[in-house]
N, C-alpha and C positions, 0 to 999 in steps of 0.2 A: 390253702396255698402251701406247697412243699418248700422247705428250706434246708440247706445243707452245704456240702462241699461241691462246688462246681468243677474245680480242678485243683491238683496238688502236685508238688514236686519237692524233692529233698536233695540236698547237696552234702556229700560226705567227704569233701576235700579232695586233695590230689595225692596225698601220701598216707601211708598207714604203717603201723608197727605190728609185727607178728607177736601175739600175746604169749605163746609158749617161749619164744626167744627171750622176751622181756622177763618172764618168770625166772628162767634159768640165770640170766645175767644179774638179776637182783638177789639171787639166792633165796627166792621164796619157795615155800613147801609145795612141791609138785603134786603131792597127794590132794591138795586143794584146787589144783588147776582144773580137774575134770568137773568140779562142782560149779565153776563159773560158766561152763559151756560157751566159752568165747574163743574166737579165732583171731580177730584183728581189732585194732583200735585206730580210729581216725586221728591224724596228727596235723595240726595247723602249722603253717609257715609264718615267719615274722611279717610277711606282707598280707596276712589274712587276719581278720577279726570278726566280731559278730555282725558288723555291717556288711562286710564282703560276703560272708556266708549267706546272709539273708537275701542280698541282691542276686547272688549267683544261683540261689534256689528259685527266686521269683522270675528272673528275666525270661527263661524259656516259656513260662506261662504267658507272660504279657506280650512276648514276640508274636504270639498267635492272634492277638487282638488288633482290631483296627484302632485308629486314633479315637474314633467316636466311642468305641467300647471301653477303651482305657479311661476316657473322661467320666465314665459312670462309676469308677472306683472313688467313693466318697468317704471311705473310712479306712485308715491304716493303723493296725494295732501290732506292736512288737512285744513279744514276751521274751524276757531274758533275765538271767542273773549275772550277766557279764557286761553290764552297762559301761559305756565309754565316757559318761559324764553324770555328775550328781543331779543336774537339772535338765539338761537337754536330752530329749528322747532320740534314740537311734533311728526312730521312724522318720525324722527330718532328713537325714542323709539318704535313707532308703528311698523316700519319696522323691528326692532330687534326682538320684541316678536312675530311677525307673521312669522318669519323665511324666509324673502323674499331675493331674489337675490341681490347681491351687485352691479350688473349692472342695476342701477335703479336711476331715478331722484326723489329727495325728497324735498318737500318744503311745506310751510304753507302760507295761504292767509287770509286776513281779509276784510270784508265789512259788519259788523253787520250780520243780518239774511239772507242777500243775498249771503253770502260767499259760501254756499253749492252749489247753482246754478251756481255761477261763476266757481267753481271747476269742476262741471259736464260739463259745456259748453267748458271749456278749454280742459278737457280730451277728449271730443267727437271730438273736432276739431283736436286734435293730432292724434286720431285714424283714422279720415277721411283722414288726410294728407298722410297716408300710409308711414310715415317716418320709421316705423318699422313694416312691415306687419305681422299680426297675434298677435301683442302685445296687452296687456290689461293694463288698468289703475285702480288703487284703489283710490276711492274718499271717504273721511271721513269728517263728521261734528260732533263736540263734544263740549259741553260747560258745565260749572258749574256756579253757581251764589252765590256770597257771600253777605248775608243780614246782616244788623245790628243785633247784638246779644241781647238776653234778658238780663235783669239786673240780679244781683247776686242772688236775691231771686226767680228767675224763672219767673218774670213777663214779660210784653210785651217788645219787643225791644225798644231801645231809639228812633228809627225812623222806622216807617212802614207806608204802604199805600196800596192802592188797587192794586198795582203792585205785592205785596207779594203773594197773592193767585194764581196769574197766572204764576209765574216764576218757571219753572221746570229745571231738569237736564237730559241729555240723550246723546246717541251716535247713529250715523248712519254710515253705510258702504255700498258702492255699487261698483260693478265691471262694468266698462265701456268698451265696446268692439264692434267688428263688428258682434257679435252674440247676438243681443238685445232681449233676451227672455222675459224680463219684460216690457220694454218700448222702442219702436222704435221711435227715435226723428224725427219730421218733420224738417229735417235739413234745416236751413236757414229761417224757419218760426219763427222769434223771434222779438218781439217788445220791445224796451228799452225806459226807461224814468227815468232820474236821474238828481239831482241837489243838491246843498248844502243847508241843513236845520239843525238846531240844535234842532231836536225833541227829540231823546233819544241818549245818549252816555254813555260810561263807563270810566270816567276819573280816577277812582281809583278801588282798589280791593273791596271796600265796596258796590258795586252794581251799578245799573244804575242811571243816572241823566237825567233831561230834563223835557219836557212838554208833558204829555200823550195826552192832547187834540190836540196839534199840531201834534203829531205822528199819531193820528187817521185821521186827515185831510190830512196829507201827504200820508198816505196809500191809502186813497180814490182817491186822486189826481193822484197817481202813477198807480193805477189800470186803471183809465180812460186813462191816457196818454200812458201807455204801450200797452193797447189793441188798441188804435187808431193807434199807430205805427205798431202793428201787422197787422191790416187790410189794412194799406197802402202798405204792402209787400205781402199779401196773397189775391189774387183776390177772391171776393165773400165771404170772411169770415164773419160770422154773430154770435154774442154772443149767441143767443138763439138756433140756429139750427146747427151750425158747429160742436159743441162738444157734445158728448153723456154724458160726465161727466166733472166735474170741481174740481180742487184741488187748494186751496189757502194757502199761508203762514198764519198760525193761531196763533197769539199771545193769543187770546182766541176766543172761537167759536162764541160768540155774535158779535165780530168785523167782522167776515166773513159773518155772516147773513146780517149785515148792508151793507157791501161792495157789496154783491151779489144783494141786493135790489137796491142799487144806480146804479150798472152797468146795470141791467135790465131796469131801467127807462131811463138811458142815451142812451143805444144802441138798445132798442126795442121799436117800436112805439105802442102806444095805449095799452100797457100791463096793465092788471087789477091786483089789490092787491092779489086776490086769485090765479091768475096764477103765480105770483111771488113766493108765498109761496109753491105752488105745485112744481114749478121748483126747488126751494131750497131743498125740501124734496127728490126729485128724483135724482137730479144731484150733489148736494153738501153734503147733510147730511151724506151719507156713509163715506165720507172722514174725518169726524170729530169724529168718534167713538173712535179712539185712542187718538186724540189730547185732548179730554176732560178728558182723564185719566192720562196725563202726564204734561199738561200745555204748555206754550210757551217755546219751547226748541231751540230757536234761529235758526241757519242755518240748523238744522236737522228737523225743524218743517214741512216744505213743504213735506218732504219725509216720515214722519210719516203719513201725510195726504194721500199720494199716496198709501202707504201700507194699510192703513185703507180702502181706496176706493176699492182696489182689493179684500180685505178680506170680505167686507160687501155689495157689490152690488150683484144682482142676478147672478146666474150661467151664465157665458159667453158662447155663442155658435158661435159668429162671432167677428171679430175685431171691436173695438170701439175707438173713438178718445177722448182724454182727454186734456182739456185746463188747463194750470198751470200758476199761478201767484206767483212770488217771490218778496219779498220786504225786504229791509234792511235799517234801520234807517240811516239817515245822508245826502242824501239817494240815493239808487240805486234800480231799479226795472226792472223786465222783465216778459213779458207774452210770453209763448211758448207752444208748443203742441207736442203730440206724440200719438202713437197707442198701445193699449193693446189688448191681445188675450186670449183665454182660457189657453194657456201655461203660460201667465203672472200670471193668477189667481192661477194656480197650483204651480208655483214657490213661490209665497208669502205664500200660505197656508202651504207649507212644512216647513216654518220657525216657525210656531206656535206662532206668535207674541201675539195674543189675549190671549192665554193660559199663556204666560210668564207674561203679565201685570196683569192677574187675580190672579196669585200666589204670588204677592208681599206682603210684610208685611205692615199692617195698623198701622201707628204710632198714639199713643195718643198725646194730646197736650203737655204734660209734656216731652215725649220722643222727640218730634219735637223740642221744645225749647232747650232741652239738646244737641241735635245734632247740632243746630245752634251755640251754644257756643263752642262745640268741633271742628266743621269745621272752625270756625274763627281763630283757632290756625294754620291753614294751608294756610293762605293767601300768595299771591305772594311774593317770596323772602325768605321763611322760609329755615332754614339751620340747619344741625346737630340735627335732631329730628327724633324720631321713632314713628310710629303710635301705639298708645295704644288701643288695641281692647277690653280691659276689660269693659269699660263703655257701650259698645254695643255688648258684647260677645254673648248674647242669639240670637240676630239677625244674627250675623256673623255665629254662629254655624249652624243655620237652613238654611240660605240662601246662604252662601258662602263656608263653610268648605266642602272640598271634591268635590266641584262642578266644579273646574277647571277654575274659573274666574281669570282674572288678577287683583291683588290688590296692592296698594301702601304700601310698608313696612316702608319707611322713606326717609330722605334726608341726605346725608353725603357729606360734601365739595361741596355742591350745586348740587350733582349728585343724581337724583331720583332713588330709588331702588324699584324694583317690584318683585312679586313672584306669582305663581299660587296657588290659594286657595285649 
């Protein structure tokens, strides 16, 4: 029995900030700008959170299902590091607004940016077990980021760094089943590599903390370690020749380019620099087209890369194998693989992800800083507060009103209240 991703969609929000403009406004070193290989970062509005991101990614998938098909979704797993409650899973709200059956398991998991892959593999194993033949699982990954806010005069935040230009917000949803039209997993072909390291963590609602240099080294170490684990399980696996394409967790595209170069030098003998660059352009670059437009979006990022790959490689006429690397700070990592087909490409292109990203609103620097201040009012634990859309009404009117997106209306007695725009 084949198992994998039946369908997948991503939601990159309705607004973005140009990364070069942000670099210049913050007075960051432009010599470092090119190394990021980033263009835009997705920015959330106060009426958006992880729940709305997840639902807005999932709804286009479920709208194509009959009620009988929706009833076969018996497992909903949400991966996030932006939870809205210490006890209650975001999956409960997502389950409600997607109108799913009550005969369903709901829960949330956390392991930084690896969470989405953990959820996928858990769901795939459940499907493979045939505990409920014909059932489907809904896997979601959604995150927001709370940055330090600008001062009252609209100046720079009290604390900012090179992490700000790369941190985005987004949602991802996938259906996992025994009808893997998008990605058939090479079941059992999984290499793991994990250990405790304090590279990046999120100890408060004010954003990430840690050591970005240590995080880079840990990422590279885990790529090498997880692929070594993979080849110990898969006879004859070769980094250069086994995979037609590669997709990596992408905090920023420049990090992926460096990781690919390191892996080629480690696992491929006598490879020349121009061969590494050619390999990167052919096998990896298509996966980055969407990542450079949203930024690092945590456990949804690898799946933005997969969607980007399918949308941007040449027309498929035969099945192709994709090697995938997932990393989460702290740290946990996995290298696994799967097979894509012409049907996979058709499924992704039907979601029109590139068109949605292209139609987002471009924020000015003043609008961006204003949104940071407004969003700061909605940090974890807020209560008895309504979302005031007037400060961003023009954006809301054009990009939300009448479009049928789920939006946050407010919080009353700690219960989050949502509505369709």
